[in-house]
BANU-814476 format. One record per atom (N, C-alpha, C): x, y, z; residue in one letter. Coordinates in steps of 0.05 Angstrom, whole numbers, plus 32768, in hexadecimal, padded with zeros to 4 digits. Atoms other than C-alpha are relative to their C-alpha. Layout:
! BANU-814476
XYZA/...
This chain:
! BANU-814476
7FE380028008X/883C88F38589X/800D801B7FFEX/7FF47FE58002X/8846893C857AX/8006800C801BX/7FFC7FF67FE5X/883C894F85C3X/80187FF2800DX/7FEA800F7FF4X/886C891885D7X/801B800A7FF6X/7FE77FF6800BX/88A3893185A9X/8007801C800CX/7FFB7FE67FF4X/889B897885C4X/80097FFE801DX/7FF880047FE4X/889E8961860CX/801B7FF28003X/7FE6800F7FFFX/88D9893385FDX/801780137FFFX/7FEA7FEC8002X/8904896E85E9X/8003800F801AX/7FFE7FF17FE7X/88F38991862AX/800A7FEF8016X/7FFA80117FEAX/88FD89558656X/801B7FF17FFEX/7FE880108004X/893B89358638X/8017800C800FX/7FEA7FF57FF0X/8976893C8668X/8017800B7FEFX/7FE97FF88010X/89A989428630X/7FFB80197FF0X/80067FE98011X/8985897A860CX/7FFB80198011X/80077FE87FF0X/896889A98640X/80057FFD801EX/7FFB80047FE3X/8981898E8682X/7FE77FF7800FX/801880097FF3X/893E896E8690X/80057FEA8015X/7FFD80147FECX/8933893E86CAX/7FFB7FE47FF5X/8003801B8009X/893B88F486BFX/7FE47FF58007X/801A80097FF8X/88FB88E786E6X/7FEA800A7FEDX/80137FF58013X/88D4891586B8X/80007FF17FE5X/7FFE800E8019X/88EE88F1867BX/7FF37FE48002X/800C801A7FFCX/88DA88AD8697X/7FE280028002X/801D7FFC7FFEX/889588C886A8X/7FF580047FE4X/800A7FFA801CX/888E88E18660X/7FFF7FE67FF0X/7FFF80188010X/88A3889E8642X/7FEA7FEC8009X/801580117FF7X/88738877866EX/7FE5800A7FFAX/801A7FF48007X/883B88A88661X/7FF97FFA7FE3X/80058007801CX/8843889D8617X/7FF77FE37FFDX/8007801C8001X/884288528621X/7FE47FFA800AX/801B80037FF5X/88038857864BX/7FEB80097FECX/80147FF58012X/87DE88838619X/7FFE7FF17FE6X/7FFF800E8019X/87F3885A85DDX/7FF77FE38002X/8006801C7FFCX/87E3881785FCX/7FE37FFA7FFAX/801B80088007X/87A687F285E2X/7FF27FF68019X/800C800A7FE8X/879B87D78629X/7FFA80168014X/80067FEA7FEEX/8794881C8647X/7FE380018008X/801C7FFD7FF8X/875588258670X/7FFD80178014X/80057FE87FEFX/8735885C869AX/800A7FFC801CX/7FF780047FE5X/8747883B86DCX/801E80068003X/7FE37FFB7FFFX/8792883B86CDX/8006801D7FFCX/7FFB7FE48005X/878E888286B3X/7FF98010801AX/80077FF27FE8X/876B889986F3X/80147FFC8016X/7FEB80067FEDX/879F8876871EX/801980107FFAX/7FE97FF08008X/87D5889986F6X/7FFD801D8009X/80057FE47FF8X/87B588DD8702X/80028004801EX/7FFF7FFE7FE3X/87AE88CF874DX/801D7FFF800AX/7FE580037FF7X/87F688B88755X/801280187FF9X/7FF07FE98008X/881388F2872FX/7FF980198011X/80087FE87FF1X/87EA89288753X/80077FFE801DX/7FFB80037FE3X/87FB890B8798X/8019800E8009X/7FE77FF37FF8X/8840892B8796X/8005801A7FF3X/7FFC7FE6800EX/8834896B8770X/800980168012X/7FF87FEA7FEEX/883E899787ADX/801B7FFB800EX/7FE580067FF5X/8881897687BEX/7FFF7FF08019X/800280107FE8X/8867895087FAX/7FEE7FE87FFBX/800F80198003X/8849890A8802X/7FEB7FFF8016X/801480037FEAX/880789028828X/80077FE78010X/7FFA80177FEFX/881488D58864X/7FEC7FFF8016X/801480047FEBX/87DB88BB888FX/800C7FEF8016X/7FF6800F7FE9X/87EE88A488D5X/7FEA7FFD8014X/801480047FEBX/87C7888B8911X/800680138018X/7FFC7FF07FE7X/87BE88B18953X/80167FF48011X/7FEB800D7FF0X/87EB887E8975X/801C80077FF4X/7FE77FF9800DX/8822888D8942X/8007801D8005X/7FFB7FE47FFAX/881988D8894EX/800A8003801DX/7FF87FFE7FE4X/882088CC8999X/801B7FF48005X/7FE8800F7FF8X/88588899899CX/80147FFA7FEAX/7FEE80068016X/887888978958X/7FFC7FE47FF5X/8002801B800CX/888588568933X/800A7FFF7FE4X/7FF88003801DX/888B884188EAX/7FE780017FEFX/80177FFF8013X/885B885288B1X/80097FF57FE5X/7FFB800A801AX/88568831886EX/7FED800F7FEDX/80107FF28013X/883D88588831X/80077FF87FE4X/7FFD8007801CX/8833884987E8X/800380197FEFX/7FFA7FE88011X/8850887B87B5X/80047FF87FE3X/7FFA8006801CX/8858887F8769X/801D7FF87FFDX/7FE480098004X/889688578757X/801080127FEEX/7FF27FEE8013X/88A78887871FX/800E8017800EX/7FF57FE97FF2X/88B388BF8750X/80157FF88014X/7FEE80077FEAX/88DB88978783X/80117FE87FF9X/7FF080178009X/89028864875AX/801C800A7FF8X/7FE57FFA8009X/894C8862874CX/80027FFE7FE2X/7FFE7FFE801DX/8965886D8705X/80017FE47FF4X/7FFD801B800CX/8977882386FBX/7FE97FED8007X/801780117FF9X/893488098717X/7FEE7FFD7FE7X/801280058017X/890887E986E2X/7FE380078007X/801C7FF87FFCX/88C3880886DCX/7FEF7FF57FE9X/8010800D8015X/888C87E486B6X/7FE5800F7FFBX/801A7FF38003X/8850881286C0X/8001801C800DX/80027FE57FF4X/8840885B86CDX/7FF27FFF801BX/800F80027FE7X/881388448706X/800E7FEE8014X/7FF180117FEDX/884888198727X/8006800F801AX/7FFB7FF37FE6X/885188278771X/80167FF08010X/7FED800D7FEEX/8883881787A8X/7FF98008801DX/80067FFC7FE4X/8880881587F4X/8017800F800DX/7FEC7FF27FF0X/88A588478820X/7FFC7FFA801DX/800080067FE3X/88B688378868X/800B8019800FX/7FF97FE67FF4X/88B788768894X/80007FFE801EX/80007FFF7FE2X/88CE887A88DDX/7FF4801B8009X/800E7FE87FF7X/88A188AB8902X/80098008801CX/7FFC7FF67FE5X/88B488D7893DX/7FE68004800EX/80197FFB7FF2X/888188E18974X/7FFA801F7FFEX/80097FE47FFFX/885989228976X/7FFA800C7FE5X/80087FF5801AX/8847892A892CX/7FE4800C8002X/80197FF17FFFX/880E895C8922X/7FF17FFE7FE6X/80117FFF8017X/87D3895D88F2X/800780187FEEX/7FFA7FEB8013X/87E4898588B3X/801D80087FFFX/7FE37FFA8001X/882F898888C1X/800C7FF77FE5X/7FF080098016X/885E89858886X/801C7FFC800AX/7FE780067FF3X/889C8962889EX/80127FEF7FEEX/7FED80108010X/88DB89448880X/80097FE98011X/7FFA80187FF1X/88E588FD8897X/80117FEC7FF0X/7FF08014800EX/891788C68887X/7FEE7FE97FF8X/801080168009X/88FB888B8860X/80117FEC7FF1X/7FF28015800EX/891288488844X/7FF07FFA7FE6X/800D80078019X/8903883987FBX/7FFF80177FECX/80007FE98012X/890A887F87DDX/801C80067FF6X/7FE67FFA800BX/8942889D87B4X/8012800F8014X/7FF17FF17FEDX/895788CE87EAX/7FFC7FF5801CX/800380097FE5X/895F88C58834X/7FE8800C800EX/80177FF37FF4X/892688F58845X/7FEC80087FEBX/80157FF68012X/88E489098826X/7FED80128011X/80127FED7FF3X/88B0893E8835X/7FE47FF38001X/801A800C7FFDX/886E89258852X/7FEC8014800CX/80167FF17FF5X/882B89468861X/7FF07FEE8012X/800B80127FECX/880F892888A1X/7FE280038003X/801D80017FF9X/87C7891388AAX/7FFC7FEA8015X/800580147FEAX/87B288F188ECX/7FE47FF57FFCX/801A800C8005X/877A88C188DEX/7FEE80018019X/80127FFE7FE9X/873D88CA890AX/7FFD7FE5800EX/800480187FF0X/873288988942X/7FE68002800FX/801B80007FF3X/86EF88838960X/8002800C801CX/80027FF37FE5X/86DE88B0899BX/801680148006X/7FEA7FED7FFCX/871C88DC8992X/800280137FE8X/7FF97FEE8015X/872D891A896BX/80178012800AX/7FE87FEF7FF9X/876A89488969X/7FF9801D7FF8X/80047FE48005X/87668993896FX/801A800E8007X/7FE67FF47FFAX/87AA89B38968X/80137FEC800EX/7FEF80127FF1X/87D68995899DX/7FF07FEE8013X/8010800E7FECX/879C897A89C6X/7FF17FE97FF4X/801080178008X/8775893989C3X/7FE680028010X/801A80007FF3X/872A893789D2X/7FF47FE57FFCX/800D801A8001X/870588F789E3X/7FE780018011X/801980037FF1X/86C288E189FEX/80017FE78010X/800180187FEFX/86BA88B18A39X/7FE47FFC800AX/801A80067FF5X/8679888F8A4BX/80027FF7801DX/7FFE80057FE3X/866F88908A96X/7FE47FF9800BX/801980097FF5X/8638886C8ABDX/7FF380178010X/800E7FEB7FF2X/8603889A8ADBX/80078001801EX/7FFA80017FE4X/861188828B21X/801B800C8007X/7FE57FF57FFBX/865A88968B1CX/8000801E7FFDX/80027FE38003X/864988DB8B02X/7FF1800C8018X/800F7FF57FEAX/861888E38B3CX/80107FFF801AX/7FF380047FE6X/864288C78B75X/801E80088000X/7FE47FFB8002X/868888D48B5BX/80107FE78006X/7FEF80177FF9X/86C388A58B62X/80167FFD7FEBX/7FEA80068012X/86FE88868B3EX/7FF77FEF7FE9X/800580108017X/86FB88698AF8X/80197FFF7FEFX/7FEA80038013X/872E884E8AC7X/7FF680027FE4X/80097FFB801BX/872688688A80X/80167FF87FECX/7FED80068016X/8746884F8A40X/8004801A7FF0X/7FF97FE7800EX/876A888B8A20X/80157FF97FEBX/7FEB80058013X/879A889289E5X/801B7FFB800DX/7FE780057FF1X/87D288918A1AX/7FFE7FE68010X/800480187FF0X/87B788508A38X/7FED80058017X/80137FFC7FEAX/878C88458A76X/800980168013X/7FFB7FEA7FEEX/878788828AA3X/7FEB7FFF8017X/80127FFF7FE9X/876A88848AEAX/7FF6801D8003X/800D7FE68000X/873988BE8AEDX/7FEE80038019X/80117FFB7FE9X/871688DD8B29X/7FE880117FF6X/80197FF28008X/86CD88F18B1AX/7FF4800D8019X/800D7FF17FE9X/86B089278B48X/7FE37FF98002X/801D80067FFBX/866C891D8B68X/7FEF80147FF0X/80137FF0800FX/863289368B3EX/800C800D7FE7X/7FF57FF68019X/865C893F8B00X/7FEB80007FEAX/80167FFE8014X/862D89578AC8X/80087FF17FE6X/7FFC800B801BX/862489338A86X/800B80157FEDX/7FF37FED8012X/865289548A53X/8017800F800CX/7FE97FF37FF3X/8685896C8A86X/801A7FF57FF4X/7FE78008800CX/86CE89698A6FX/801680008015X/7FE880017FEFX/870D89548A94X/801880067FEFX/7FE77FFA800EX/8752896B8A81X/80187FF2800DX/7FE7800D7FF7X/8790893F8A87X/8017800F7FF3X/7FEB7FEF800AX/87CA896F8A80X/80177FF07FF5X/7FE9800D800CX/880289598A51X/7FFA7FE57FF4X/8007801A800CX/87DC891C8A38X/7FF580027FE4X/80077FFD801CX/87CF893889F3X/80177FF77FEFX/7FE980078011X/8802893589BAX/80198009800FX/7FE87FF97FF1X/8849893589D7X/800E80197FF4X/7FF17FE88008X/8876897289D4X/80157FFA7FEBX/7FEA80018014X/88A5897D8999X/800F801A8001X/7FF27FE78002X/88D689B38987X/7FEF80177FF7X/80117FEB800BX/889F89D88963X/7FE58004800FX/801A7FFF7FF4X/886389CB8990X/80017FF7801DX/800180097FE4X/885389C589DBX/7FEF7FE68003X/801180187FFBX/8834898789FAX/7FE380098003X/801C7FFA7FFFX/87E9898689F3X/7FF37FF38018X/8010800C7FEAX/87B289718A24X/7FEC7FEC7FF5X/801680138007X/877F89398A24X/7FE78009800EX/801A7FF87FF5X/873789508A2DX/7FED7FE97FFDX/801280178000X/8705891B8A41X/7FE4800B8006X/801C7FF87FFCX/86BB892B8A38X/7FF17FE8800DX/800F80147FF2X/868F89048A69X/7FE47FFD7FF5X/801B8005800BX/865188E58A4AX/7FF37FEB8011X/800E80137FEEX/861E88C38A78X/7FF57FE97FF0X/800C8018800CX/8606887D8A69X/7FF27FF08016X/800E80107FEBX/85D7884C8A8DX/80137FF08011X/7FEF80117FEEX/85F388278AC9X/7FFF7FE37FF7X/7FFF801D8007X/860B87E18ABAX/7FF57FF08017X/800A80137FECX/85EC87A78ADFX/80187FF3800EX/7FE9800A7FF2X/861C87948B16X/7FF87FE98012X/800680167FEDX/862187568B42X/7FF8800B801BX/800B7FF87FE6X/85FD875B8B84X/801780048015X/7FEA7FFD7FECX/863E87518BACX/800E801A7FFDX/7FF37FE78005X/865C878E8B8BX/7FEF8017800BX/80127FEB7FF6X/861F87B98B9CX/80018000801EX/7FFF80017FE2X/862087A18BE5X/801A800B800BX/7FE67FF77FF7X/866A87AE8BEBX/8002801F7FFEX/80007FE38003X/866187F58BD1X/7FEF800D8015X/80127FF57FEBX/862788008C01X/800E8000801BX/7FF280017FE7X/865187EA8C3CX/801580158003X/7FEB7FEB8000X/868A88188C29X/7FF4801C8004X/800D7FE67FFDX/865B88538C23X/7FF58004801CX/800C7FFE7FE6X/863888438C64X/801680048015X/7FEA7FFE7FEDX/867B883C8C89X/800C801C8000X/7FF47FE58002X/869388808C70X/7FEC80158009X/
């Protein structure tokens, strides 16, 4: 109670020009600490939600597809920090959902100001994290992925269609391509922005056993090779 009275003088808008959000946080913190129903889980959630915005930006996790093509992200934030003055708050751990339109070309670790629906202001500051995707990783502006290629194709060479973050891509494999070789698709990494150039897509070739194919396909391939 003594600490509350001291903080109240500092936070009250009419006394020292304190922020209304700080005062509401103080009142709810007192209610939480004085409540007989308080438990360690609620306290830990309170600590997590408060610390999430201490640096002035909100952590925002997006997918690789959202980084490439943009879209809309949804994120949960502490309601106390992003509520209007007349909004009723019932708990220090209460949250609300923000809807954020994303431009294409966001980079890992960027801190960007983006518009969002559901917050007090029109824009908020977000710290971007691109969630890892199976078989893909991002390095700067570039995307690296691994493709499993049948041994026969690495040995003889030929055309193959690979699924990439940009969709199916027709790739030419050179004859006797070694296991672990990498192909580069220029401009198929993260798209260019005002602050960064377009990246490349690097595909590492990993050999795998040949699939069992129908006899008619094997004979057709044999005839084509014999004719050439």
